[in-house]
N, CA and C atoms as a LAMMPS dump frame, in Angstrom:
ITEM: TIMESTEP
0
ITEM: NUMBER OF ATOMS
627
ITEM: BOX BOUNDS ff ff ff
-5.0000000000000000e+02 5.0000000000000000e+02
-5.0000000000000000e+02 5.0000000000000000e+02
-5.0000000000000000e+02 5.0000000000000000e+02
ITEM: ATOMS id mol type element x y z
1 1 1 N 248.214 398.582 361.285
2 1 2 C 248.23 397.436 360.365
3 1 3 C 247.313 396.334 360.871
4 2 1 N 246.637 395.662 359.948
5 2 2 C 245.835 394.519 360.364
6 2 3 C 246.748 393.296 360.465
7 3 1 N 246.176 392.163 360.873
8 3 2 C 246.989 390.974 361.122
9 3 3 C 247.702 390.499 359.86
10 4 1 N 247.028 390.568 358.728
11 4 2 C 247.65 390.149 357.465
12 4 3 C 248.899 390.969 357.178
13 5 1 N 248.799 392.269 357.333
14 5 2 C 249.943 393.152 357.077
15 5 3 C 251.077 392.892 358.061
16 6 1 N 250.72 392.628 359.315
17 6 2 C 251.756 392.362 360.318
18 6 3 C 252.496 391.073 360.001
19 7 1 N 251.757 390.049 359.559
20 7 2 C 252.391 388.786 359.203
21 7 3 C 253.255 388.926 357.946
22 8 1 N 252.775 389.699 356.996
23 8 2 C 253.557 389.931 355.773
24 8 3 C 254.847 390.676 356.087
25 9 1 N 254.768 391.593 357.039
26 9 2 C 255.951 392.353 357.435
27 9 3 C 257.008 391.431 358.045
28 10 1 N 256.573 390.539 358.934
29 10 2 C 257.51 389.58 359.54
30 10 3 C 258.061 388.642 358.477
31 11 1 N 257.181 388.159 357.61
32 11 2 C 257.587 387.216 356.559
33 11 3 C 258.63 387.823 355.627
34 12 1 N 258.524 389.121 355.379
35 12 2 C 259.456 389.778 354.454
36 12 3 C 260.884 389.796 354.994
37 13 1 N 261.023 389.674 356.316
38 13 2 C 262.361 389.696 356.919
39 13 3 C 263.039 388.331 356.893
40 14 1 N 262.241 387.283 356.807
41 14 2 C 262.778 385.93 356.962
42 14 3 C 263.879 385.599 355.961
43 15 1 N 263.689 385.8 354.648
44 15 2 C 264.761 385.45 353.701
45 15 3 C 266.067 386.195 353.98
46 16 1 N 265.953 387.444 354.453
47 16 2 C 267.146 388.25 354.709
48 16 3 C 267.86 387.829 355.993
49 17 1 N 267.105 387.283 356.944
50 17 2 C 267.672 387.017 358.267
51 17 3 C 267.905 385.539 358.567
52 18 1 N 267.505 384.656 357.654
53 18 2 C 267.645 383.215 357.893
54 18 3 C 269.075 382.814 358.252
55 19 1 N 270.056 383.375 357.545
56 19 2 C 271.457 383.017 357.794
57 19 3 C 271.948 383.486 359.155
58 20 1 N 271.195 384.381 359.78
59 20 2 C 271.615 384.941 361.061
60 20 3 C 270.78 384.412 362.228
61 21 1 N 269.966 383.407 361.939
62 21 2 C 269.129 382.813 363
63 21 3 C 269.457 381.33 363.139
64 22 1 N 270.725 381.052 363.371
65 22 2 C 271.191 379.674 363.476
66 22 3 C 271.074 379.115 364.895
67 23 1 N 270.603 379.931 365.818
68 23 2 C 270.399 379.479 367.192
69 23 3 C 268.95 379.735 367.595
70 24 1 N 268.533 379.065 368.643
71 24 2 C 267.157 379.244 369.126
72 24 3 C 266.917 380.673 369.601
73 25 1 N 267.886 381.231 370.325
74 25 2 C 267.724 382.591 370.843
75 25 3 C 267.578 383.613 369.727
76 26 1 N 268.407 383.473 368.687
77 26 2 C 268.332 384.4 367.556
78 26 3 C 266.986 384.281 366.85
79 27 1 N 266.496 383.049 366.727
80 27 2 C 265.198 382.813 366.084
81 27 3 C 264.069 383.434 366.896
82 28 1 N 264.143 383.285 368.204
83 28 2 C 263.12 383.867 369.074
84 28 3 C 263.075 385.39 368.93
85 29 1 N 264.252 386.005 368.934
86 29 2 C 264.314 387.467 368.844
87 29 3 C 263.869 387.989 367.478
88 30 1 N 264.288 387.301 366.421
89 30 2 C 264.024 387.796 365.062
90 30 3 C 262.614 387.504 364.573
91 31 1 N 262.107 386.306 364.883
92 31 2 C 260.844 385.865 364.281
93 31 3 C 259.713 385.604 365.276
94 32 1 N 260.027 384.927 366.374
95 32 2 C 258.956 384.429 367.249
96 32 3 C 258.373 385.522 368.144
97 33 1 N 259.222 386.331 368.752
98 33 2 C 258.702 387.437 369.565
99 33 3 C 257.87 388.419 368.732
100 34 1 N 258.314 388.781 367.517
101 34 2 C 257.454 389.636 366.678
102 34 3 C 256.117 388.979 366.331
103 35 1 N 256.114 387.649 366.161
104 35 2 C 254.878 386.918 365.862
105 35 3 C 253.91 387.023 367.041
106 36 1 N 254.415 386.758 368.243
107 36 2 C 253.577 386.839 369.44
108 36 3 C 253.058 388.264 369.621
109 37 1 N 253.934 389.226 369.379
110 37 2 C 253.546 390.638 369.48
111 37 3 C 252.468 390.992 368.458
112 38 1 N 252.584 390.436 367.254
113 38 2 C 251.598 390.7 366.198
114 38 3 C 250.218 390.176 366.572
115 39 1 N 250.18 389.169 367.441
116 39 2 C 248.9 388.637 367.913
117 39 3 C 248.289 389.516 369.005
118 40 1 N 249.038 390.541 369.398
119 40 2 C 248.488 391.498 370.357
120 40 3 C 248.965 391.341 371.785
121 41 1 N 249.892 390.407 372.022
122 41 2 C 250.395 390.185 373.38
123 41 3 C 251.677 390.989 373.598
124 42 1 N 251.834 391.525 374.802
125 42 2 C 252.99 392.361 375.12
126 42 3 C 254.166 391.476 375.541
127 43 1 N 255.098 391.277 374.629
128 43 2 C 256.233 390.378 374.902
129 43 3 C 257.185 390.956 375.944
130 44 1 N 257.023 392.241 376.263
131 44 2 C 257.888 392.872 377.262
132 44 3 C 257.207 392.98 378.627
133 45 1 N 256.038 392.369 378.737
134 45 2 C 255.319 392.345 380.009
135 45 3 C 255.312 390.912 380.537
136 46 1 N 256.131 390.614 381.557
137 46 2 C 256.221 389.239 382.071
138 46 3 C 254.959 388.755 382.77
139 47 1 N 253.998 389.653 382.962
140 47 2 C 252.712 389.235 383.513
141 47 3 C 251.798 388.703 382.411
142 48 1 N 252.179 388.975 381.161
143 48 2 C 251.367 388.544 380.018
144 48 3 C 252.08 387.484 379.182
145 49 1 N 253.355 387.686 378.933
146 49 2 C 254.165 386.7 378.206
147 49 3 C 255.333 386.32 379.111
148 50 1 N 255.26 385.119 379.689
149 50 2 C 256.275 384.675 380.648
150 50 3 C 257.362 383.899 379.914
151 51 1 N 258.598 384.427 379.885
152 51 2 C 259.678 383.678 379.232
153 51 3 C 260.218 382.594 380.158
154 52 1 N 260.656 381.491 379.567
155 52 2 C 261.247 380.379 380.325
156 52 3 C 260.364 379.976 381.503
157 53 1 N 259.129 379.683 381.177
158 53 2 C 258.146 379.328 382.203
159 53 3 C 258.462 377.962 382.806
160 54 1 N 258.399 377.894 384.132
161 54 2 C 258.647 376.628 384.823
162 54 3 C 257.459 376.287 385.712
163 55 1 N 257.262 374.989 385.902
164 55 2 C 256.22 374.506 386.808
165 55 3 C 256.852 373.502 387.758
166 56 1 N 256.452 373.552 389.009
167 56 2 C 257.029 372.646 390.005
168 56 3 C 256.282 371.322 390.083
169 57 1 N 255.196 371.213 389.347
170 57 2 C 254.353 370.018 389.455
171 57 3 C 254.37 369.235 388.15
172 58 1 N 254.667 367.939 388.218
173 58 2 C 254.527 367.053 387.068
174 58 3 C 255.526 367.243 385.956
175 59 1 N 256.607 367.99 386.206
176 59 2 C 257.611 368.192 385.166
177 59 3 C 258.99 367.861 385.712
178 60 1 N 259.943 367.7 384.82
179 60 2 C 261.311 367.423 385.232
180 60 3 C 261.929 368.671 385.846
181 61 1 N 262.755 368.468 386.855
182 61 2 C 263.402 369.587 387.526
183 61 3 C 264.25 370.381 386.531
184 62 1 N 264.065 371.692 386.536
185 62 2 C 264.85 372.546 385.654
186 62 3 C 264.323 372.648 384.239
187 63 1 N 263.274 371.9 383.93
188 63 2 C 262.713 371.928 382.577
189 63 3 C 261.827 373.163 382.4
190 64 1 N 261.958 373.794 381.238
191 64 2 C 261.225 375.03 380.987
192 64 3 C 260.534 374.999 379.636
193 65 1 N 259.465 375.768 379.533
194 65 2 C 258.827 376.033 378.247
195 65 3 C 259.206 377.466 377.887
196 66 1 N 259.506 377.706 376.618
197 66 2 C 260.043 379.009 376.223
198 66 3 C 259.139 380.177 376.597
199 67 1 N 257.839 380.039 376.32
200 67 2 C 256.906 381.117 376.672
201 67 3 C 255.582 380.535 377.159
202 68 1 N 255.007 381.207 378.141
203 68 2 C 253.627 380.929 378.551
204 68 3 C 252.868 382.244 378.399
205 69 1 N 251.811 382.222 377.591
206 69 2 C 251.031 383.436 377.337
207 69 3 C 249.793 383.43 378.231
208 70 1 N 249.58 384.547 378.923
209 70 2 C 248.464 384.638 379.864
210 70 3 C 247.434 385.668 379.41
211 71 1 N 246.206 385.4 379.776
212 71 2 C 245.122 386.37 379.6
213 71 3 C 244.172 386.21 380.775
214 72 1 N 243.806 387.319 381.386
215 72 2 C 242.943 387.297 382.582
216 72 3 C 243.526 386.391 383.662
217 73 1 N 244.847 386.478 383.825
218 73 2 C 245.584 385.731 384.858
219 73 3 C 245.573 384.218 384.668
220 74 1 N 245.168 383.754 383.503
221 74 2 C 245.188 382.321 383.205
222 74 3 C 246.155 382.055 382.056
223 75 1 N 246.932 380.988 382.166
224 75 2 C 247.8 380.605 381.052
225 75 3 C 246.92 380.013 379.958
226 76 1 N 246.992 380.604 378.762
227 76 2 C 246.125 380.152 377.67
228 76 3 C 246.889 379.44 376.553
229 77 1 N 248.178 379.793 376.391
230 77 2 C 248.976 379.19 375.318
231 77 3 C 250.4 378.946 375.809
232 78 1 N 250.921 377.762 375.526
233 78 2 C 252.328 377.448 375.784
234 78 3 C 253.067 377.464 374.452
235 79 1 N 254.291 377.975 374.444
236 79 2 C 255.062 378.067 373.201
237 79 3 C 256.435 377.443 373.396
238 80 1 N 256.764 376.47 372.572
239 80 2 C 258.088 375.841 372.58
240 80 3 C 258.796 376.209 371.282
241 81 1 N 260.002 376.74 371.394
242 81 2 C 260.726 377.268 370.232
243 81 3 C 261.925 376.405 369.841
244 82 1 N 262.165 376.321 368.554
245 82 2 C 263.352 375.676 367.988
246 82 3 C 264.023 376.676 367.053
247 83 1 N 265.24 376.4 366.669
248 83 2 C 265.923 377.327 365.76
249 83 3 C 265.298 377.25 364.373
250 84 1 N 265.542 378.265 363.552
251 84 2 C 264.814 378.435 362.291
252 84 3 C 264.99 377.3 361.293
253 85 1 N 266.072 376.544 361.4
254 85 2 C 266.285 375.445 360.457
255 85 3 C 265.807 374.1 360.964
256 86 1 N 265.219 374.066 362.147
257 86 2 C 264.785 372.798 362.744
258 86 3 C 263.585 372.22 362.007
259 87 1 N 263.607 370.903 361.829
260 87 2 C 262.464 370.188 361.259
261 87 3 C 261.532 369.833 362.411
262 88 1 N 260.417 370.507 362.494
263 88 2 C 259.51 370.311 363.624
264 88 3 C 258.98 368.895 363.701
265 89 1 N 258.871 368.227 362.564
266 89 2 C 258.33 366.868 362.552
267 89 3 C 259.268 365.881 363.237
268 90 1 N 260.522 366.26 363.387
269 90 2 C 261.5 365.379 364.022
270 90 3 C 261.861 365.848 365.43
271 91 1 N 261.281 366.943 365.834
272 91 2 C 261.59 367.485 367.151
273 91 3 C 260.64 366.892 368.194
274 92 1 N 261.197 366.58 369.339
275 92 2 C 260.375 366.036 370.423
276 92 3 C 259.898 367.177 371.317
277 93 1 N 258.604 367.36 371.363
278 93 2 C 258.026 368.432 372.182
279 93 3 C 257.676 367.902 373.564
280 94 1 N 258.636 367.219 374.179
281 94 2 C 258.363 366.556 375.456
282 94 3 C 257.97 367.551 376.545
283 95 1 N 258.617 368.741 376.535
284 95 2 C 258.254 369.733 377.547
285 95 3 C 256.795 370.15 377.396
286 96 1 N 256.381 370.355 376.151
287 96 2 C 254.994 370.76 375.906
288 96 3 C 254.019 369.701 376.401
289 97 1 N 254.324 368.425 376.117
290 97 2 C 253.432 367.345 376.555
291 97 3 C 253.268 367.363 378.074
292 98 1 N 254.387 367.516 378.781
293 98 2 C 254.319 367.481 380.239
294 98 3 C 253.637 368.726 380.804
295 99 1 N 253.997 369.881 380.278
296 99 2 C 253.422 371.121 380.793
297 99 3 C 251.946 371.261 380.451
298 100 1 N 251.551 370.694 379.336
299 100 2 C 250.158 370.807 378.902
300 100 3 C 249.213 370.238 379.954
301 101 1 N 249.625 369.157 380.582
302 101 2 C 248.735 368.474 381.527
303 101 3 C 248.74 369.09 382.922
304 102 1 N 249.684 369.999 383.194
305 102 2 C 249.763 370.566 384.548
306 102 3 C 249.493 372.073 384.583
307 103 1 N 249.086 372.648 383.449
308 103 2 C 248.713 374.07 383.422
309 103 3 C 247.278 374.195 382.917
310 104 1 N 246.774 375.42 382.955
311 104 2 C 245.407 375.659 382.477
312 104 3 C 245.345 375.803 380.962
313 105 1 N 246.501 375.812 380.301
314 105 2 C 246.542 376.012 378.844
315 105 3 C 245.834 374.881 378.108
316 106 1 N 245.027 375.253 377.11
317 106 2 C 244.393 374.257 376.248
318 106 3 C 245.025 374.257 374.861
319 107 1 N 246.001 375.162 374.669
320 107 2 C 246.675 375.244 373.376
321 107 3 C 248.177 375.336 373.568
322 108 1 N 248.897 374.713 372.654
323 108 2 C 250.357 374.747 372.682
324 108 3 C 250.86 374.959 371.263
325 109 1 N 251.939 375.702 371.144
326 109 2 C 252.535 375.983 369.837
327 109 3 C 253.971 375.482 369.818
328 110 1 N 254.3 374.716 368.8
329 110 2 C 255.683 374.3 368.543
330 110 3 C 256.12 375.035 367.286
331 111 1 N 257.236 375.765 367.364
332 111 2 C 257.611 376.594 366.217
333 111 3 C 259.114 376.708 366.012
334 112 1 N 259.49 376.92 364.756
335 112 2 C 260.871 377.261 364.414
336 112 3 C 260.931 378.685 363.845
337 113 1 N 259.872 379.438 364.065
338 113 2 C 259.81 380.807 363.579
339 113 3 C 259.292 380.929 362.155
340 114 1 N 259.263 379.818 361.451
341 114 2 C 258.725 379.789 360.087
342 114 3 C 257.369 379.087 360.111
343 115 1 N 257.369 377.89 360.671
344 115 2 C 256.124 377.13 360.843
345 115 3 C 255.68 377.195 362.298
346 116 1 N 254.387 377.327 362.479
347 116 2 C 253.794 377.335 363.814
348 116 3 C 252.762 376.217 363.869
349 117 1 N 253.05 375.187 364.66
350 117 2 C 252.125 374.061 364.812
351 117 3 C 251.297 374.267 366.076
352 118 1 N 249.983 374.277 365.913
353 118 2 C 249.06 374.515 367.023
354 118 3 C 248.455 373.188 367.489
355 119 1 N 248.604 372.912 368.771
356 119 2 C 248.114 371.661 369.36
357 119 3 C 247.038 371.945 370.404
358 120 1 N 246.183 370.941 370.628
359 120 2 C 245.22 371.01 371.715
360 120 3 C 245.02 369.593 372.255
361 121 1 N 243.93 369.388 372.974
362 121 2 C 243.638 368.06 373.531
363 121 3 C 242.313 367.544 372.972
364 122 1 N 242.235 367.488 371.656
365 122 2 C 241.008 367.079 370.969
366 122 3 C 240.717 365.597 371.179
367 123 1 N 241.751 364.766 371.094
368 123 2 C 241.552 363.314 371.172
369 123 3 C 241.302 362.822 372.594
370 124 1 N 241.999 363.425 373.547
371 124 2 C 241.853 362.998 374.942
372 124 3 C 242.039 364.21 375.85
373 125 1 N 241.049 364.502 376.674
374 125 2 C 241.075 365.69 377.519
375 125 3 C 242.305 365.728 378.412
376 126 1 N 242.928 366.916 378.467
377 126 2 C 244.086 367.188 379.315
378 126 3 C 245.353 366.451 378.879
379 127 1 N 245.341 365.9 377.672
380 127 2 C 246.535 365.253 377.122
381 127 3 C 246.764 365.81 375.719
382 128 1 N 247.911 366.429 375.516
383 128 2 C 248.173 367.083 374.238
384 128 3 C 248.196 366.08 373.097
385 129 1 N 247.492 366.408 372.02
386 129 2 C 247.464 365.534 370.844
387 129 3 C 248.862 365.393 370.25
388 130 1 N 249.097 364.281 369.577
389 130 2 C 250.407 364.057 368.957
390 130 3 C 250.545 364.798 367.63
391 131 1 N 249.403 365.216 367.064
392 131 2 C 249.436 365.945 365.794
393 131 3 C 248.731 367.294 365.945
394 132 1 N 249.223 368.318 365.256
395 132 2 C 248.607 369.645 365.362
396 132 3 C 247.258 369.709 364.654
397 133 1 N 246.385 370.586 365.133
398 133 2 C 245.097 370.774 364.454
399 133 3 C 245.167 371.921 363.446
400 134 1 N 246.247 372.716 363.541
401 134 2 C 246.396 373.855 362.633
402 134 3 C 247.875 374.17 362.482
403 135 1 N 248.3 374.412 361.251
404 135 2 C 249.695 374.784 360.98
405 135 3 C 249.698 376.095 360.2
406 136 1 N 250.447 377.052 360.713
407 136 2 C 250.579 378.342 360.024
408 136 3 C 252.013 378.488 359.549
409 137 1 N 252.186 378.663 358.237
410 137 2 C 253.514 378.818 357.651
411 137 3 C 253.704 380.278 357.242
412 138 1 N 254.71 380.911 357.792
413 138 2 C 254.945 382.33 357.533
414 138 3 C 255.219 382.635 356.07
415 139 1 N 255.706 381.653 355.329
416 139 2 C 256.068 381.881 353.934
417 139 3 C 255.01 381.383 352.954
418 140 1 N 253.955 380.743 353.477
419 140 2 C 252.925 380.184 352.596
420 140 3 C 251.547 380.288 353.244
421 141 1 N 251.08 381.488 353.486
422 141 2 C 249.757 381.599 354.104
423 141 3 C 248.781 382.325 353.188
424 142 1 N 247.508 381.969 353.355
425 142 2 C 246.429 382.56 352.572
426 142 3 C 245.393 383.157 353.53
427 143 1 N 244.354 383.75 352.972
428 143 2 C 243.353 384.433 353.799
429 143 3 C 242.718 383.507 354.831
430 144 1 N 242.45 382.264 354.434
431 144 2 C 241.778 381.361 355.385
432 144 3 C 242.69 380.995 356.556
433 145 1 N 244.019 381.008 356.326
434 145 2 C 244.953 380.772 357.434
435 145 3 C 244.924 381.951 358.408
436 146 1 N 244.875 383.156 357.851
437 146 2 C 244.806 384.36 358.686
438 146 3 C 243.526 384.367 359.514
439 147 1 N 242.424 383.933 358.914
440 147 2 C 241.148 383.893 359.635
441 147 3 C 241.224 382.977 360.851
442 148 1 N 241.926 381.857 360.709
443 148 2 C 242.094 380.946 361.848
444 148 3 C 243.043 381.548 362.879
445 149 1 N 244.111 382.169 362.394
446 149 2 C 245.1 382.758 363.299
447 149 3 C 244.499 383.885 364.136
448 150 1 N 243.554 384.62 363.553
449 150 2 C 242.909 385.735 364.26
450 150 3 C 242.26 385.28 365.563
451 151 1 N 241.829 384.026 365.593
452 151 2 C 241.166 383.509 366.794
453 151 3 C 242.112 383.456 367.991
454 152 1 N 243.429 383.487 367.705
455 152 2 C 244.419 383.416 368.779
456 152 3 C 244.926 384.79 369.204
457 153 1 N 244.425 385.848 368.567
458 153 2 C 244.84 387.19 368.963
459 153 3 C 244.263 387.528 370.333
460 154 1 N 244.93 388.421 371.027
461 154 2 C 244.498 388.795 372.377
462 154 3 C 243.073 389.333 372.385
463 155 1 N 242.738 390.139 371.391
464 155 2 C 241.419 390.778 371.361
465 155 3 C 240.29 389.814 371.018
466 156 1 N 240.615 388.745 370.283
467 156 2 C 239.558 387.835 369.814
468 156 3 C 239.587 386.474 370.495
469 157 1 N 240.582 386.23 371.353
470 157 2 C 240.754 384.886 371.913
471 157 3 C 239.512 384.416 372.66
472 158 1 N 239.006 383.268 372.235
473 158 2 C 237.859 382.639 372.892
474 158 3 C 238.083 381.14 372.875
475 159 1 N 238.263 380.568 374.043
476 159 2 C 238.527 379.135 374.156
477 159 3 C 237.458 378.316 373.455
478 160 1 N 236.198 378.664 373.694
479 160 2 C 235.088 377.895 373.135
480 160 3 C 235.066 377.971 371.609
481 161 1 N 235.28 379.168 371.075
482 161 2 C 235.24 379.343 369.619
483 161 3 C 236.335 378.534 368.926
484 162 1 N 237.532 378.552 369.507
485 162 2 C 238.642 377.824 368.886
486 162 3 C 238.414 376.323 368.97
487 163 1 N 237.992 375.848 370.129
488 163 2 C 237.777 374.408 370.296
489 163 3 C 236.663 373.894 369.393
490 164 1 N 235.687 374.758 369.116
491 164 2 C 234.58 374.362 368.244
492 164 3 C 235.071 374 366.85
493 165 1 N 236.045 374.758 366.359
494 165 2 C 236.538 374.528 364.99
495 165 3 C 237.811 373.687 364.944
496 166 1 N 238.486 373.515 366.077
497 166 2 C 239.776 372.816 366.094
498 166 3 C 239.667 371.377 365.602
499 167 1 N 238.635 370.672 366.059
500 167 2 C 238.46 369.276 365.657
501 167 3 C 238.241 369.162 364.156
502 168 1 N 237.385 370.03 363.622
503 168 2 C 237.126 370.031 362.176
504 168 3 C 238.398 370.333 361.398
505 169 1 N 239.149 371.332 361.865
506 169 2 C 240.402 371.707 361.206
507 169 3 C 241.388 370.552 361.185
508 170 1 N 241.502 369.876 362.329
509 170 2 C 242.485 368.8 362.445
510 170 3 C 242.205 367.676 361.465
511 171 1 N 240.963 367.199 361.445
512 171 2 C 240.649 366.039 360.615
513 171 3 C 240.492 366.4 359.142
514 172 1 N 240.015 367.611 358.869
515 172 2 C 239.943 368.06 357.476
516 172 3 C 241.35 368.2 356.906
517 173 1 N 242.259 368.706 357.735
518 173 2 C 243.647 368.844 357.309
519 173 3 C 244.3 367.504 357.063
520 174 1 N 244.001 366.532 357.935
521 174 2 C 244.576 365.193 357.78
522 174 3 C 244.07 364.529 356.507
523 175 1 N 242.771 364.686 356.233
524 175 2 C 242.186 364.106 355.014
525 175 3 C 242.792 364.75 353.774
526 176 1 N 242.953 366.07 353.817
527 176 2 C 243.543 366.791 352.682
528 176 3 C 244.962 366.305 352.412
529 177 1 N 245.721 366.088 353.484
530 177 2 C 247.104 365.627 353.34
531 177 3 C 247.157 364.239 352.717
532 178 1 N 246.245 363.352 353.149
533 178 2 C 246.189 361.995 352.594
534 178 3 C 245.849 362.042 351.112
535 179 1 N 244.871 362.877 350.763
536 179 2 C 244.474 362.995 349.355
537 179 3 C 245.611 363.538 348.498
538 180 1 N 246.341 364.503 349.027
539 180 2 C 247.48 365.059 348.285
540 180 3 C 248.54 363.994 348.043
541 181 1 N 248.784 363.176 349.064
542 181 2 C 249.772 362.101 348.931
543 181 3 C 249.308 361.055 347.922
544 182 1 N 248.016 360.736 347.961
545 182 2 C 247.476 359.731 347.043
546 182 3 C 247.513 360.226 345.594
547 183 1 N 247.237 361.506 345.394
548 183 2 C 247.284 362.061 344.037
549 183 3 C 248.717 362.124 343.519
550 184 1 N 249.636 362.338 344.431
551 184 2 C 251.049 362.425 344.058
552 184 3 C 251.631 361.041 343.804
553 185 1 N 251.281 360.095 344.665
554 185 2 C 251.8 358.727 344.557
555 185 3 C 250.676 357.756 344.932
556 186 1 N 249.729 357.519 344.011
557 186 2 C 248.526 356.738 344.341
558 186 3 C 248.808 355.284 344.704
559 187 1 N 248.166 354.84 345.773
560 187 2 C 248.257 353.441 346.176
561 187 3 C 247.286 352.626 345.331
562 188 1 N 247.471 351.314 345.32
563 188 2 C 246.581 350.459 344.526
564 188 3 C 245.15 350.539 345.047
565 189 1 N 245.005 350.626 346.378
566 189 2 C 243.667 350.716 346.968
567 189 3 C 242.95 351.986 346.504
568 190 1 N 243.689 353.089 346.431
569 190 2 C 243.105 354.353 345.987
570 190 3 C 242.719 354.281 344.513
571 191 1 N 243.593 353.681 343.705
572 191 2 C 243.32 353.532 342.271
573 191 3 C 242.072 352.675 342.062
574 192 1 N 241.958 351.591 342.828
575 192 2 C 240.784 350.716 342.719
576 192 3 C 239.509 351.474 343.092
577 193 1 N 239.593 352.269 344.158
578 193 2 C 238.429 353.03 344.609
579 193 3 C 237.958 354.002 343.521
580 194 1 N 238.888 354.763 342.956
581 194 2 C 238.54 355.739 341.922
582 194 3 C 238.032 355.041 340.662
583 195 1 N 238.719 353.974 340.277
584 195 2 C 238.342 353.25 339.061
585 195 3 C 236.93 352.683 339.179
586 196 1 N 236.595 352.207 340.369
587 196 2 C 235.25 351.659 340.602
588 196 3 C 234.156 352.701 340.391
589 197 1 N 234.5 353.976 340.595
590 197 2 C 233.509 355.039 340.441
591 197 3 C 233.257 355.396 338.974
592 198 1 N 234.241 355.116 338.111
593 198 2 C 234.137 355.589 336.72
594 198 3 C 234.182 354.479 335.669
595 199 1 N 234.515 353.256 336.091
596 199 2 C 234.692 352.166 335.119
597 199 3 C 233.694 351.052 335.41
598 200 1 N 232.924 350.673 334.396
599 200 2 C 231.87 349.672 334.591
600 200 3 C 232.337 348.245 334.31
601 201 1 N 233.465 348.113 333.658
602 201 2 C 233.951 346.78 333.296
603 201 3 C 234.639 346.077 334.451
604 202 1 N 235.212 344.928 334.121
605 202 2 C 235.907 344.118 335.135
606 202 3 C 237.274 344.741 335.43
607 203 1 N 237.59 344.829 336.713
608 203 2 C 238.856 345.444 337.116
609 203 3 C 240.003 344.443 337.002
610 204 1 N 240.658 344.471 335.883
611 204 2 C 241.837 343.619 335.694
612 204 3 C 243.084 344.452 335.994
613 205 1 N 244.21 343.786 336.151
614 205 2 C 245.458 344.487 336.462
615 205 3 C 245.847 345.506 335.389
616 206 1 N 245.703 345.167 334.088
617 206 2 C 246.022 346.165 333.058
618 206 3 C 245.164 347.422 333.164
619 207 1 N 243.879 347.247 333.537
620 207 2 C 242.989 348.404 333.692
621 207 3 C 243.468 349.28 334.849
622 208 1 N 243.829 348.631 335.95
623 208 2 C 244.297 349.362 337.131
624 208 3 C 245.573 350.133 336.819
625 209 1 N 246.467 349.487 336.079
626 209 2 C 247.742 350.134 335.743
627 209 3 C 247.547 351.268 334.745
């Protein structure tokens, strides 16, 4: 199966198993480990996918990241997991922030098994950005999402290639989100901007409304 088929296979299980993934461990077993495996990494090889990864430097004692993915003996991706019903936007990825600065990883994933938020250090080197540059939703993905996800597969992983497009992805995504919000609930500033492009008369309040 290609990556699209593997993702569709995992996605097909989600509606049936959502009620049974009320804990982080259940979510990891049902959704997240198959996702990592679909990217080509051996989840049963602790030399490649390290569960409950700990670092003795720069982190709180006893604090762990759920998975550290390695390639060529270097940690390339950190993964922090939440249960399937968790709202990632309200979750604090404090472990990821701390571990990001003390490992060789340039990418971190925060996930609830449905959404996968991909982070890097685009804004400031060696400091994880507060917003993801790419979000993959298992229940709402298209071909262009798969094309981006392919860059994270074991066979295609290239730090330089991903970083080249990560900045563009992040800011293009942010602009798209702002435009969607403005079209849904336009601000007066946005209305004035658009009206100025198409209306030659004087901008009075009735015209704006």
